[in-house]
N, C-alpha and C positions, 0 to 999 in steps of 0.2 A: 504494500500500500504506500503510495507516494506521500511524502511529508509536505503538507501545505501550511505555510505560516501566514497569518493575517496580521498586519500591523495597522491598528486602528487608532484614530484620533478624534478630536472633539466634533468634527463634522458629522460623523455617523450618529452621535447622540443628539446633535442639533436637530436632526430630522424627527426626533422624538420630543422636541420642545425644550431641550436643555440648552441654556445660553452658553456661548463661548466667550473667551477673552475679548474677541474682536466684535462681538455683537453690540450694536447701539441699543441703549435702553435696557440692557440686561443687568444682572447683579453686579457685574464688574464695573459698571458705570457708577453705581451707588456706593461701592466700597473700593477705594484705591488699593491696589495690590500690596503696597508697602504697609498698609494698616491692617490687613487681614490674612496675608498669605506668606508671612515670614515668621521665623522662630522668635525674632526680637519683638514683633508685633504681639505675639501670643504672651510673651513675658510682660510686656508693657500693659496690655489690655486684654486679658484672657476672656473677659465677658463678651467683648465685642467680637473677637475671633470666633468664640464658641457660637454666638448667635448667628454669625455669618454662615458657618458650616451647618448649623441647624436648618437654616433656610435652604441651603443647597441640598441637604439631605431630604428635606420635605419635597423639594422639586423632583429629586430622583425617585422617591417613592411614588409620586403621582405620575411620573412618566412611564410609558410602556415601550417595550421593544418594538422597533419598526421592521419593515420587510427585510432590510439589510441584515439586521441582527438575526432574524429568524432563518433566513436563507443561508447565512454563514454557518449557523448551527446545523442545518440540514446537510452540509457538506461532509460532516463526520461519517455519513453513510458510505462515502466513496474514498475518503482521504484520512490520513492521520493528521488532524488539524490541531494546531496550537495558535492561540491568539495572544499577541503581545500588544497591549493597549496602553495608551497614555491617559485613558479615561479613568476616573475614580468611581464612576457609577457601576451598578450591577446589571446593566441591561443585557450584556452578553450572557451572563449566568441565567438570567430569567428567560432568555430566548432558548436556552437548552444547551449552550456550549459547555464543554466539560474541562477543557485545558486552557486556562487563562493566566497570563502573567501581567499583573498590574504594576507598571513601572512607577506610577506616581501615587500608589496607595489605593485604599478603598474607603469610601466615605461612610459605608455602613459598618465600619469597625472603629474602635478606639484602640489606642496603644499606650502601654505603661511607659512612663518616662524612666522608670528604674530597671525594668526587666526586659523591655521591648516586646513582651507578650501582647498579642492582640485579642480583642474581645468583641463579639458581635453586638451591634446596637439594633435591637429589635423594635425600635420606635424612632420617632423623628428627632428627639431632643437629647442632647448632652447638657450637663451643667458644668460650669467652669471649675467647680471644686470636686468633681467626681474622682474617686480613688479606685485603684485596682485592688484585688484581694490581699496583695502584699503591702498595701498602704502607700503606694506611690501615686503621684498625680497622673491622671489619664489625659491624653491629648487626642485630637483627631488623627486617624491613621492615614495621613496624607504627606506627600513630600512637598515641603514648602520651598519657595524660591531661596536659593543659596544653600540648600541642603543637597547632599549626595543622593544618587539614585541607587539604592542597594541592589536592585535586581537587574542592573544594566548588564553585568557580565553574563547572567543567565540568558538574557535576551540575545546577546551576540552569539552565544553558543547555539541557541535554538535556531537562529537565522542562518548560521553557517552550514547547517546540514539540511536546509530546506531544498526540496525539489521545485517548489513553486512558492514565490513570495509575492504577496498582494498588499498594496498600500491603499488604505481607504480612510478618508475623513481627516487627513493631516496635511498641512502645508509644507512639512519637512523643514521647518524653520527653527525648531527647538532642539538644541543639542544637549546631551550627547545622543538622544534617541534618534535624531535625524541621520546619524551616522550608520544606522542599521542597514541602510540601502547599500552600503559598501562592504557589508559582511557576508554577502551571499557567495556561494561557490560559482565557478565559471559556467557550469551546466544548468544553473538554476534559471527557470523561466520567471520573468518579473513583470508585474502589472501594477498600474496605479489607476485608481478610479477617482477622477477629479474633473468637474465640469469646466474648470478655468484653464486659461493659457498658463502653462507652467514649464519650467526648464528642467528636463530630466535627461539622463543618459540615453543615447539612441536606441539601445537594446531593450529599453523598458517600453512595453505597450501601454499607451494611455487610453483609457475608456473615458471619453469626455461626457460623463453623465454624473448625476448625483448618486449617492450610495445605493439607495433603494432601487433605482433604475439600472445603474451600472452593474449591480451584482448579477442580474439576469444574463447580461452579455458575458460577464466573466464565466459564469457556469457553462454557457454554451462553448466558450473557448477552451476550457480545461477538462470537460467531461466528454 
């Protein structure tokens, strides 16, 4: 069974109604990044940061997987599929995908600042003074700006053995994740689903459609 790696970004979740950094009028317009998405911001104002992620979590809970999520999950019938995602939502999981690497964390989990253990959040809200069972402060299980990406090495290893590599919903502007495109082996077939004019290596096949529409064309090309 061929190894298929999907590299997904915010664009795929935007089709489910979740705002991205670049959306006008979204959450990121109301909350400057430096005030809610850095470790220093959390130390300075944990209440504000916690409230921001409670809002994002509520939005994620209300969102539903779209056709792209669902059809990616269906590819597991014919391929050994691994998803490497920049997204912190759980839409891939809820669509039925089983192997997912979250580069930037998972909004439906909290993490102990003392042990690094993670804990599921089965509701929309955290409190800024929540503690883990060992008595350490809990924080959102997300990678903030300025922090390292713990699963980056895992992602490069996964991509390096892919037979097919598909990029969907990402502008390839955020490093180090954008460097994954250079980690594929020479024989790997590479595709990018993006409706915009973009600059990519000549051997990458671009499907100039949105994720939900482009995934159908991808399936026709690889099956």
